[in-house]
C-alpha positions in Angstrom: -0.1 0.0 0.1 1.5 3.5 -0.9 1.8 6.0 1.8 -0.5 9.2 0.8 0.8 12.4 0.0 2.5 14.3 3.2 3.2 10.7 5.1 5.9 10.0 3.0 5.9 12.3 -0.4 4.0 9.7 -1.7 0.7 10.8 -4.0 -2.0 8.3 -4.2 -4.7 9.6 -7.1 -8.1 9.3 -6.1 -10.3 7.0 -7.6 -12.8 8.6 -10.5 -16.3 7.9 -10.0 -17.0 6.4 -14.0 -19.8 8.7 -14.9 -23.1 7.6 -16.7 -24.2 8.5 -19.6 -24.9 12.7 -20.0 -22.3 13.0 -16.9 -19.3 14.8 -17.2 -15.8 13.3 -14.6 -13.7 16.2 -14.1 -11.0 14.0 -14.2 -11.2 13.7 -18.3 -10.8 17.9 -17.7 -7.6 19.4 -18.9 -4.9 20.7 -17.0 -4.0 23.8 -17.7 -7.6 24.4 -17.8 -9.9 24.9 -20.8 -12.8 27.9 -21.5 -15.7 27.3 -22.9 -19.0 29.1 -24.0 -22.1 27.9 -22.2 -25.7 28.6 -23.0 -27.8 27.4 -20.4 -29.3 30.3 -18.1 -27.8 30.8 -14.7 -29.7 33.1 -11.9 -27.9 33.7 -8.6 -29.5 34.7 -6.1 -28.8 36.8 -2.5 -30.1 38.4 -0.3 -33.4 37.0 -1.4 -32.8 39.4 -4.5 -32.0 37.5 -8.2 -28.1 39.3 -8.6 -27.8 38.1 -12.0 -29.8 36.1 -15.1 -27.5 35.0 -17.9 -27.4 32.9 -20.5 -24.1 34.1 -21.7 -21.6 32.4 -19.4 -18.2 30.6 -19.6 -17.0 27.8 -17.9 -13.5 26.9 -16.6 -12.9 23.2 -16.6 -9.5 21.8 -14.9 -9.0 18.3 -13.9 -10.1 16.8 -10.5 -12.3 20.7 -10.3 -16.1 21.2 -11.1 -16.7 23.6 -13.1 -15.8 27.7 -12.4 -18.7 30.1 -14.3 -18.0 33.2 -15.3 -21.1 35.4 -15.6 -20.9 38.9 -17.6 -19.7 41.8 -15.3 -22.7 43.7 -17.2 -25.4 41.0 -16.2 -25.4 42.4 -12.4 -27.1 45.3 -10.9 -24.6 48.7 -10.1 -23.6 48.3 -7.1 -24.0 44.1 -6.6 -20.5 43.8 -6.9 -18.6 46.2 -4.9 -14.6 45.9 -5.4 -12.5 45.4 -2.6 -8.4 45.3 -1.5 -6.4 42.5 -2.4 -5.6 39.9 -5.5 -4.2 36.2 -5.5 -2.8 34.4 -8.3 -3.6 31.7 -10.5 -0.7 29.6 -12.2 -2.8 29.5 -15.7 -5.3 32.3 -15.4 -3.2 35.2 -13.8 -4.1 37.8 -11.1 -7.2 37.6 -9.7 -9.0 40.8 -8.1 -12.1 40.4 -5.6 -15.5 41.7 -4.9 -17.8 41.7 -1.8 -20.9 41.0 -3.3 -23.6 42.7 -2.0 -27.9 42.7 -2.3 -30.7 43.0 -0.2 -29.2 44.2 3.1 -26.7 41.2 3.2 -23.4 40.9 1.9 -20.9 38.0 1.4 -17.3 39.1 1.7 -15.1 38.7 -1.4 -17.4 36.1 -3.0 -16.5 37.2 -6.7 -13.5 37.5 -8.4 -12.1 38.3 -12.0 -9.2 38.4 -13.9 -9.5 42.0 -15.5 -5.6 41.5 -17.4 -5.6 37.8 -17.5 -2.9 35.7 -19.2 -3.0 34.5 -22.9 -5.5 31.6 -23.5 -8.0 33.2 -21.2 -8.4 36.5 -22.4 -12.6 35.9 -22.3 -12.6 36.1 -18.8 -11.2 39.6 -18.6 -15.3 41.2 -18.3 -16.6 38.5 -16.4 -16.5 37.6 -12.7 -17.1 33.9 -10.8 -18.4 33.6 -7.9 -18.7 31.1 -4.3 -21.8 29.5 -5.0 -22.0 28.6 -1.3 -21.5 32.1 -0.5 -24.9 32.9 -2.1 -28.3 32.4 -1.4 -28.5 30.1 -4.8 -27.2 29.6 -7.8 -29.0 27.3 -10.5 -28.7 25.9 -13.7 -31.3 25.3 -16.0 -33.5 25.3 -12.8 -30.9 23.0 -10.8 -29.4 23.7 -7.5 -26.3 23.7 -7.6 -23.8 22.5 -4.3 -20.3 23.8 -4.1 -16.8 22.8 -4.0 -15.4 22.0 -0.4 -13.0 24.2 0.9 -12.2 27.6 1.3 -10.7 28.6 -2.2 -11.9 27.2 -5.0 -15.5 28.2 -6.5 -16.7 25.1 -8.6 -20.4 24.5 -9.1 -21.5 21.0 -9.2 -24.5 19.2 -10.5 -25.7 15.8 -11.2 -23.9 16.4 -14.5 -21.1 16.5 -12.7 -18.8 13.4 -11.2 -15.2 13.6 -8.5 -14.3 13.0 -6.2 -13.4 16.7 -6.1 -10.1 18.5 -4.8 -11.0 21.1 -2.2 -12.4 19.1 1.1 -9.6 18.1 3.4 -6.4 15.7 2.3 -7.2 17.0 -1.3 -4.7 19.2 -1.3 -2.0 17.0 -3.3 -4.3 16.2 -5.7 
């Protein structure tokens, strides 16, 4: 038996769930990630209000991660996305800038992010924002409420169509 990553420096890839008809495995997603346009209807609610309703989303697919949906900045009403200080860096997409998301008297701190000057191959993200679905009242794709990726760093959106296991929870850092 090979030790888990961390005990002796070895890494053991998790056993991917076999997708059924109409499903996708996150283990079939590429690395580096791929950006793809989507036409499903995406609705996001916060503070009891719809803060985004669009059929013009992009999703970013990366090995072991549920898709992250990026919505057009102009899909959000004025005042919902409040720029805040601080950045983070993605080895693929570049420097992320953050937003507090505010609606209906609720403020979700640093719950949205964007790449205003993304690296080559990710230019389509420059006018888009991603949201942590676990910080919203709800996020829906074609009427299905998504569940969120575990952990406090990644922002994946999980539907019945997506199978894992997913990076983000305890013990998955080495994947």
